[in-house]
C-alpha positions as CSV (number, residue, x, y, z in Angstrom):
1,M,-6.6,-77.2,-13.3
2,K,-7.6,-76.6,-16.9
3,I,-6.1,-74.3,-19.5
4,L,-7.5,-73.2,-22.9
5,Y,-5.3,-72.8,-25.9
6,V,-7.0,-70.8,-28.7
7,D,-5.6,-71.3,-32.2
8,V,-6.2,-67.9,-33.7
9,G,-7.5,-68.2,-37.2
10,V,-9.8,-70.7,-39.0
11,S,-7.3,-73.6,-39.4
12,P,-8.9,-76.7,-37.9
13,Q,-6.2,-79.0,-39.3
14,W,-3.8,-77.6,-36.6
15,L,-5.9,-78.3,-33.5
16,Q,-4.8,-81.9,-33.0
17,P,-1.1,-81.3,-33.7
18,F,-1.1,-78.4,-31.2
19,K,-2.8,-80.5,-28.6
20,K,-0.4,-83.4,-29.1
21,M,2.6,-81.1,-28.7
22,I,1.1,-79.6,-25.6
23,E,0.2,-83.0,-24.1
24,L,3.9,-83.9,-24.2
25,V,5.0,-81.0,-21.9
26,K,2.0,-80.3,-19.7
27,R,1.8,-81.1,-16.1
28,P,-0.1,-84.3,-15.2
29,D,-2.6,-82.3,-13.2
30,V,-3.5,-79.9,-16.0
31,E,-6.4,-80.5,-18.4
32,V,-5.6,-79.4,-22.0
33,E,-8.3,-77.9,-24.3
34,V,-7.4,-76.6,-27.7
35,V,-10.0,-74.8,-29.8
36,G,-10.1,-73.0,-33.1
37,M,-12.2,-70.3,-34.5
38,M,-15.3,-70.9,-36.6
39,R,-15.4,-67.8,-38.7
40,G,-13.0,-65.4,-40.3
41,P,-9.7,-65.7,-42.1
42,P,-7.2,-68.6,-41.6
43,D,-4.6,-66.6,-39.8
44,A,-3.8,-63.2,-38.4
45,E,-1.0,-62.2,-40.8
46,Y,-2.7,-58.9,-41.5
47,H,-4.0,-56.1,-39.2
48,Y,-7.3,-56.3,-41.0
49,Y,-7.5,-60.1,-40.4
50,E,-6.8,-59.5,-36.7
51,H,-9.8,-57.1,-36.7
52,L,-12.0,-59.7,-38.3
53,L,-11.0,-62.4,-35.8
54,M,-11.3,-60.2,-32.7
55,D,-15.0,-60.5,-31.8
56,E,-14.9,-64.3,-31.8
57,L,-11.6,-64.4,-29.9
58,L,-13.0,-62.3,-27.1
59,E,-16.2,-64.4,-27.0
60,I,-14.1,-67.5,-26.5
61,V,-12.2,-65.7,-23.6
62,R,-15.4,-64.7,-21.9
63,K,-16.8,-68.2,-22.2
64,A,-13.6,-69.7,-20.9
65,E,-13.8,-67.6,-17.7
66,K,-17.5,-68.5,-17.2
67,E,-16.5,-72.2,-17.6
68,R,-13.9,-71.8,-14.9
69,Y,-10.8,-72.2,-17.0
70,D,-7.7,-71.2,-15.0
71,S,-5.9,-69.5,-17.9
72,V,-6.1,-68.8,-21.6
73,V,-3.3,-68.8,-24.2
74,I,-4.0,-66.7,-27.3
75,G,-2.3,-68.9,-29.9
76,C,-0.6,-66.3,-32.2
77,F,2.8,-64.6,-31.9
78,Y,1.2,-61.3,-32.8
79,D,-0.6,-61.4,-29.4
80,P,-3.8,-60.3,-31.0
81,G,-6.5,-59.1,-28.6
82,L,-4.2,-59.5,-25.5
83,R,-5.0,-56.2,-23.9
84,E,-8.7,-56.4,-24.8
85,A,-8.9,-59.9,-23.3
86,R,-7.2,-58.9,-20.1
87,E,-9.7,-56.1,-19.8
88,I,-12.7,-58.4,-19.8
89,A,-11.2,-61.3,-17.8
90,R,-9.8,-61.8,-14.3
91,I,-8.1,-65.2,-15.1
92,P,-4.6,-64.9,-16.6
93,I,-4.5,-64.3,-20.3
94,V,-1.2,-65.2,-22.0
95,G,0.3,-63.9,-25.2
96,P,3.1,-66.0,-26.7
97,A,5.2,-63.1,-27.8
98,E,5.1,-61.4,-24.5
99,A,5.7,-64.6,-22.5
100,C,8.5,-65.9,-24.8
101,M,10.3,-62.6,-25.1
102,H,10.4,-62.1,-21.3
103,I,11.6,-65.6,-20.7
104,A,14.2,-65.3,-23.5
105,S,15.5,-62.1,-21.8
106,T,16.3,-64.1,-18.7
107,L,18.2,-66.8,-20.6
108,G,20.8,-64.7,-22.3
109,H,22.0,-61.1,-22.8
110,R,20.1,-60.7,-26.1
111,F,17.7,-62.7,-28.2
112,S,16.7,-62.9,-31.9
113,I,13.3,-63.6,-33.3
114,I,13.0,-65.8,-36.3
115,T,9.7,-65.2,-38.1
116,G,7.9,-65.8,-41.3
117,R,7.8,-62.8,-43.6
118,R,8.9,-59.2,-43.8
119,K,5.2,-58.3,-43.3
120,F,5.5,-59.6,-39.7
121,V,8.5,-57.6,-38.6
122,P,7.0,-54.1,-37.8
123,K,4.3,-55.6,-35.5
124,M,7.0,-57.6,-33.7
125,E,9.3,-54.6,-33.4
126,D,6.3,-52.6,-32.0
127,N,5.5,-55.4,-29.5
128,T,9.1,-55.7,-28.4
129,S,9.0,-51.9,-27.6
130,I,5.7,-52.1,-25.8
131,Y,7.0,-55.0,-23.6
132,G,10.1,-52.9,-22.8
133,L,12.5,-55.3,-24.3
134,E,13.9,-53.5,-27.3
135,K,17.4,-53.3,-25.8
136,K,17.4,-57.1,-25.4
137,L,16.6,-57.7,-29.1
138,A,19.5,-58.6,-31.2
139,S,17.6,-59.0,-34.5
140,I,14.4,-60.1,-36.2
141,R,15.1,-62.4,-39.1
142,T,12.7,-63.9,-41.6
143,V,12.5,-67.2,-43.5
144,D,10.1,-65.9,-46.2
145,F,7.3,-68.3,-45.4
146,S,3.6,-67.4,-45.0
147,V,1.7,-69.2,-42.3
148,K,0.1,-71.4,-45.0
149,E,3.6,-72.3,-46.4
150,M,4.8,-73.1,-42.9
151,E,2.0,-75.6,-42.5
152,E,2.6,-77.2,-45.8
153,S,6.4,-77.3,-46.1
154,R,7.6,-78.5,-42.7
155,E,11.1,-79.8,-43.7
156,K,11.9,-76.8,-45.8
157,L,10.7,-74.6,-42.9
158,K,13.0,-76.4,-40.4
159,E,16.0,-75.9,-42.7
160,A,15.2,-72.2,-43.2
161,L,14.8,-71.7,-39.4
162,L,18.1,-73.4,-38.7
163,N,19.9,-71.2,-41.3
164,E,18.5,-67.9,-40.1
165,A,18.9,-68.8,-36.4
166,K,22.6,-69.7,-37.1
167,R,23.1,-66.3,-38.7
168,A,21.4,-64.6,-35.8
169,V,23.8,-66.3,-33.4
170,E,27.0,-65.8,-35.4
171,E,26.3,-62.4,-37.0
172,D,23.9,-60.6,-34.7
173,G,25.1,-61.7,-31.3
174,A,22.0,-63.6,-30.3
175,E,22.4,-65.8,-27.3
176,V,18.8,-67.1,-27.3
177,I,16.5,-67.8,-30.3
178,V,12.7,-67.2,-30.2
179,L,10.7,-68.9,-32.9
180,G,8.3,-66.1,-33.8
181,C,5.3,-67.9,-35.0
182,T,3.2,-70.6,-33.4
183,A,3.3,-72.4,-36.8
184,E,7.1,-72.8,-36.3
185,S,6.4,-75.1,-33.3
186,G,7.9,-78.5,-33.1
187,F,11.5,-77.8,-34.0
188,S,13.0,-76.3,-30.9
189,K,14.7,-79.4,-29.5
190,E,16.5,-80.3,-32.8
191,L,17.5,-76.7,-33.3
192,M,18.9,-76.4,-29.8
193,E,21.0,-79.5,-30.4
194,K,22.5,-77.9,-33.5
195,L,22.8,-74.3,-32.4
196,K,23.9,-74.9,-28.8
197,V,21.8,-72.0,-27.5
198,P,18.3,-71.9,-26.0
199,V,15.5,-72.0,-28.6
200,I,12.0,-70.9,-27.5
201,D,9.0,-72.6,-29.0
202,A,6.2,-70.1,-28.9
203,T,3.4,-72.7,-28.4
204,L,5.1,-74.8,-25.7
205,V,6.7,-72.0,-23.7
206,A,3.5,-70.0,-23.7
207,W,1.7,-73.0,-22.4
208,K,4.2,-73.5,-19.5
209,Y,3.9,-69.8,-18.8
210,A,0.2,-70.2,-18.6
211,E,0.5,-73.0,-16.1
212,M,2.7,-70.8,-13.9
213,M,0.3,-67.9,-14.1
214,A,-2.6,-70.2,-13.3
215,D,-0.7,-71.3,-10.2
216,L,0.0,-67.7,-9.2
217,H,-3.7,-66.9,-9.5
218,R,-5.1,-70.0,-7.7
219,K,-2.5,-70.2,-4.9
220,L,-1.4,-66.6,-4.4
221,G,-4.3,-64.6,-5.8
222,I,-2.1,-62.9,-8.4
223,T,-3.5,-61.9,-11.8
224,H,-3.6,-58.9,-14.1
225,S,-4.0,-55.6,-12.3
226,K,-7.4,-54.0,-12.7
227,I,-6.2,-50.5,-12.0
228,G,-5.2,-48.6,-15.1
229,G,-4.5,-50.4,-18.4
230,Y,-6.5,-53.6,-17.8
231,E,-9.4,-51.9,-16.0
232,S,-12.6,-53.7,-17.0
233,P,-15.4,-51.8,-18.8
234,P,-18.3,-50.9,-16.4
235,R,-21.0,-53.6,-16.4
236,E,-23.7,-51.0,-15.8
237,A,-23.0,-49.6,-19.3
238,G,-24.4,-52.8,-20.7
239,W,-21.5,-53.8,-23.0
240,L,-20.0,-56.4,-20.7
241,E,-22.4,-59.1,-19.4
């Protein structure tokens, strides 16, 4: 089995760290491939940036299916291009926010998301509603870090995550914490030890979810429905080759 993790944005310095983290949790029978993007902005912090990154992201998804990958993880907590990718592929496509929020909803009564900046909050609130989990959301808290700052100030980021997660548990009634940016990966174990509640790492949990979905597809024939929302464009129209 082989699964592709796509780091959304042109940030090649993160490819090896992501791969090393995934290698620690992957199943022995799963091949890991982590790729970045060659053109466009360094992250998807803005709706406009998402738009600029979309074409290449969908090209990567189409290529992955042709190369017989068993699943693809879109490595951004915004879940950019998730519905579009599911339209054009039959293999399971995983969005970290959707996967992590659904898992968090099974681990406690309500969860909180700890994310970077105020800018990120509306999109995450919208996604929580789209995924039908708004009643399970205790709060969304921010640490006032851009993605670039998260990459450059790891110790300060860890401290800020701990402080906001603690407030989410004590003040907002959160029973589970979701780290709402893939750049916040790598801290979940230490945070769990201090907070005494489950902490969801967006990169690692999305990867394990992709392994499960790949198994469901390979062994039980289950993947995204092609009736309705994820119906593929007609090939005879010439836009999907």
